[in-house]
N, C-alpha and C positions, 0 to 999 in steps of 0.2 A: 586320485580318491578312490573309494570303493563304489561298486556300482550296485545298485538295489532296486528291486522292483518294489514299485510304492504300495503293494498291496499287502505286504507282509513277510512271511517267514520263508526261508530259502533253503535249498540244497546247499550243503556246506562240505569242504575239503578239510583233511586232516593236515595240521603241522606237525611233522616228527623231525628230530635229529637235527634242528638248526642249531646254528653256532652264534652266540652273542658275547659281548665282553662280560668280564666279571661283574656282577651286580651287588650292591649293598641293600640291605634290608630297607634302609630309608628311600633308596631309589625304587625299590620295588612297590612301596606304598604311598608314591606321590599322589601324592594326590591331586456354580453356575446353574446356572438354571439350564434346562434342557434335559433330555432324556440321557440317561445313563447308557452309555454304548459300551459293551464289554470289548476287550481287545481283540479275542479270537473265540469263537466258539470251539474250534478246533484247530491246531496248528499242526503242520507236518514237517517232517525232518526224516531224511534217510537215516536208518540206524542198522546197519548189518552186524551179525553176530562177530565176535573177535575170531579172526582166521578164516572169515566166510567172505566170499565175494557177492553173494547174495544179499540183497537189501530188502527190507521190508517197511512199509510206511506205518509210522506210529505216532500218535498225538503227543504234543507238548502240553500235557495237562497242566503242568507247573504255571504256564503262562496265564491260566483263567483263575480269578479269585475263588476264594472258598466262602461258602456262606456258614455263618456260625449261629446255631439255634440257642436260645436262652430259655429257661423255665418261664412260665406266665407269671410266677410270683416273683416279688422283689429280691435281688441278690445283693450281697455286699459288693462294694467296687473290687475289692481285692480278689474275689472270686471271678468275677467278670474279666478282670485283667488276666487271670491265670487261665481261664477257659478261652480268652481270644488268643493267647500265645500257643496254648496246646493244639487249638483246632486250626489255626492259620500258620503257625511255624514262625510268628514274627515276635521278637523279644518288645517287650513293653516294660520301661523303667519308670518307677514311681520317683521322679527327682524332686518332689515337694518338700518344702521344710516341715509342713504340718500334713501330715499323711491322713487326713479324714478317710473314713471308710463308711460313706453314705450307701444305703440301700437303694438301688436303681432297678428300673424295670425297662428291659430293651427287647425290641422285636428282632426276629432273625434277619441278619443282614451281612454284608462282606466287612472287610477290616476298617477301611476308612469310613465307610458309612456309619459304623457303630462308633468309632471315635467322634465323629461329628455329632451323631446324636447323643452321646455322652457328655460331651463338651456343652452342647446347648442345654441339657436338662440339669446337669450341676454346676455349669459356669467354671469348669476346670480346662485351663488351656493345655495344649499339647505341642511338641515341637519334633519334626523330623529330622532335625539337624543334631540330635544327640548322638554322640559316638556309641555305636553299637546296637543302636535300636531307635524307637520312638519314645520319647519320654513326656511323662505328665510334668508341669512346670507351674511355678508360683505366678501364675498370670490368668487372669480371668480369660474364658473363651470368647473369641472375637467373630462374630458372624461375618463372613466374607462370600465373596461370589465364588462358588465352587463348582467344579465338574468332576464327577468321579468316572473314570475310564479304565476298566479293568483293574490292574494291579496298581495304577496311578491315581493321584489325586492332583488336580490343577486348581489353584487359587490365585485370584486376582489381588496383586501384591501393591503396585504403584503404578502411576502414569504421570507423565511430565510433558510439558510443551515447551519448546525452546526456539528461539528465533536468533538466527545468526546474521547480521546486518551486512559484514563483510561478504559471506559466502552467499548472501541473499536465499537462505533456506528458513523453513519454518517447519519443524519437525515434531513429531510426537513419538516418545519412547514408552514402550509398555513392558512391565516386568510381571512375570508369572511364577509362583512357587511350583516347582513340580515335585512331588515326593512319590516315591515307589515303596510298595511293601518292602521291609529289611531283608526278607528271605531272599528276595531277587538282587543279585550281584551284578551290577552294571559296571561296565568299563568306559563306554563311551555314550552321549547324549548329543544330539543336535536337532534344531528346527528343520524339518524336512520342507515343508511348506505351511503358508497361513494366508488367511484373507481377512481383511477388515471392512466391516460395512457400516455406514452410517448415512443419516440423511441431510442433505445441503438445505441450507436456509431456503425456504419457500418450495423446495423439491420434495414430492411425496415418493419419488423412487429411491430406493436404496442404492446409494453410490458405493461401489466395492473396489479395494485396492489390494493387489496381491502382495506378500512380503517374501522377498526371494529366500531360498535355501540358505542356511548356515553351515559352516564347517563343525565337523565334531569336536568335542572336548572331552577330556578325562573326568569322570566322576567316580573312580574306583575308591573303595573304601567309605563312600557318602550313601545316604538314604534320600537325599533331596538336593535340589539345585535350583538357581534362579535363572529363568529363560527371559532374555530380553531381545526385543527386536524394535525396530524403528521403521517409521512411514511418514509421509507428507501429512502435516497436520492439518485437521479439518477447519475450515473458516471459524471465527470466533464465535457466531451464533450457535454452533453446534455444541449441545449440552452433554451428549455422550455418544458412546460407540454402541450402536445396535447389536453388533454381533462381532465376536473374534473367533474365528475357528481355523483349526488346520490339525496338522500331525507332526510328532516328533518322531525321530529314528533313535533306537535304543538299540546298544550291543552289550551283552552280557550273559551269565549264566542263569538259567531259570532254577537251578539247584545246586547247592554246595553238598559234595559227599565228604562223610568223616570216615578216615581210615584209622586203626590203632594197632601197632604192632605190640604184642604184650611183652615181648623180649626183643632185644638188639642183637639178632643173630642174622648174618647174611644168608640170602638164598631164599627167603620168604616171598610170597606173594600173596596179595589180597585183591579180590575182584568184588565190584558192586555196580550195577546197572551197566555191566559190560566195559566199566573202565577198570583196568588193572594197574595197581601199584606194586612194584617190586623192590626189594632192598638187597641189591647185588654186592654192595661192600661197605665195610665199616673199619674204620681206623682211630683207635683211642690211645692218643698220646697225654701225657702229663698235663700239658698246657692247652691242648685243644683235641676236639673230635671232629672227624669228617664223616659224614653219612650220604652216601650216594643212593639216590632215589630215581627209578625210572618210572614215569607214568605213559600208558599206552591206552588211547582212547579209539572207539571204534570208528571205522571210516565214515567221514561226514559229520563228526561231532564237533570239530573246531573250526570256527571261522576264518577263513583265510584273511590276513591282514597285510598292509604294506610293509616293506621290509624294515623300515624304521620302527614298526609298531609290532613286530611279529613276536615279541615276549610278552607283550601287554595283556594277554589273555590270561596270564598268571599273577596280576596284580592284586586279585582277592585271594590268591592261595596263602595258605599257612603251614608251616612245619615248625613243631616244637617237641621238645623233651618235657617228660614229667616223672616225678618220683616222689616217696615219701621219706623225709629225713629221719634222723635218729630221734627227733622230738616229735614224731608223727605228724610234722606239718608237711604239706603239700607243696613241691617245689616246681616251678616252671622255667625252662631256659629256652629263649628263642636264639635262632641262628644269628650270626652277626654278617653273614653275607653267602653267597652262591656263586658257583661257576659252572659252565656247562661242560660236559663229558660226550665222548662219542657214542653213541648207541646205533645198534642195527635197526632197532625198531622203537618208535616212541621216543621221549625225550629223557635224557638222564642229565640230572643235576648234582653235583657235589654241595652240600651243605656243610657250612663251617660253624661249629659251637666253640665258643671260648668262654671264660669265666667273665662274670661281670661283677661290680662293686657289691651288689646285694645278692647275687647267686653265683655260687660256685660251679664247678662241673660235677657230675653226680659222683659219690664216692664209689670204689670198686665193688662193694657189697651190694649197691643199690638195685632194686628192680626197675629197671629204667624204661618207660613206655615210649614210643615214637608215633606221635600224632601227625597226620596228613589231612589238610583240608583243600579240596580240588573240585572244580566245576564237573558236573556230570555232561555238558556240554557247553559251547559258547555259540549264540545264535544273533541273527539280528531281526528286528521286528519293528513295526510302525504302531503308533498309538495315537487315536484321533481325541482332540478337544474340542469344546464349545462353550463359549462364555457370553452371556448376554447382558445389555444395559449397564455398560461400563461408564460410571460418570466422568467426565472430564473437569480439569481445574479451572 
């Protein structure tokens, strides 16, 4: 297992030039109350310049939530959603069948707090489980026990008591909805530690029980997950859990970078935030195209993973071709798979593009663009949560 300090952000080392089996696209995408405590005021990681051995400490500002300020006068809902997306970088989808557009008045706040305030004010529900972002849905807003913590929102989902006479156990299972801002692309998540506190019958002192650490699990491609943990059930006279607090550990990319090669010609290089993407080779056949891409990250940008997980940092990556056809329709073609290639530096992958039933290969005269989406870095960090007064069944 990975070893992490409980306090948060770590110095990381680069993964470069590893060998893995051929992967398909499907495999690549398998996929409160209380005071708000921001994740980190400043998080740190070593980020030396490309080709330089000297490193400089720089804050990972993307791990802090962004405050959105609204006009004092009422604003149409559509403008509020647009402002939220522009200022926070998070896609919000209006998936309601009846897209009402009421005027709303909101105070300056962070992404999840604004959505909760909007939901309460207009009784509009939202879901973080929508593909591609957070969606407004055809369901009234439900007031839950919620804790906002940096880029994360923890919500009390359910609690169940279970007695197993054969095993002679009486347990309580708690489930929390954990959602994170869509701009944050996570790979793994796990419960690092938790503590449950409640008062036993006739006892004024708070009884506390530790919940052990859980193994990490993949959340690539998602914006939310259900966190479940189990502990010994309180006695029957206990009506609620006074407090549930702990930390989760997250592994992922604070920011995804977008690269676009305007022409499909080998030998090109693009650099953004010290991440270099190179296009060393292209082969265009009648039935398939292969495009080689090399990505080079600054030292310390990619978290080292276990050998069986070493390619998982690319689970949120995306590579695709786009062009405008003869009917002026924008066409998009995703790769059908990829395979590793030797690289003296960085990671080189050959992407295979084949025609699909609804999308052919680009015609010979098309102005084809190559798009690459990849992390600016992959880091591990911990996020605290605290919920109070959770009723028991």
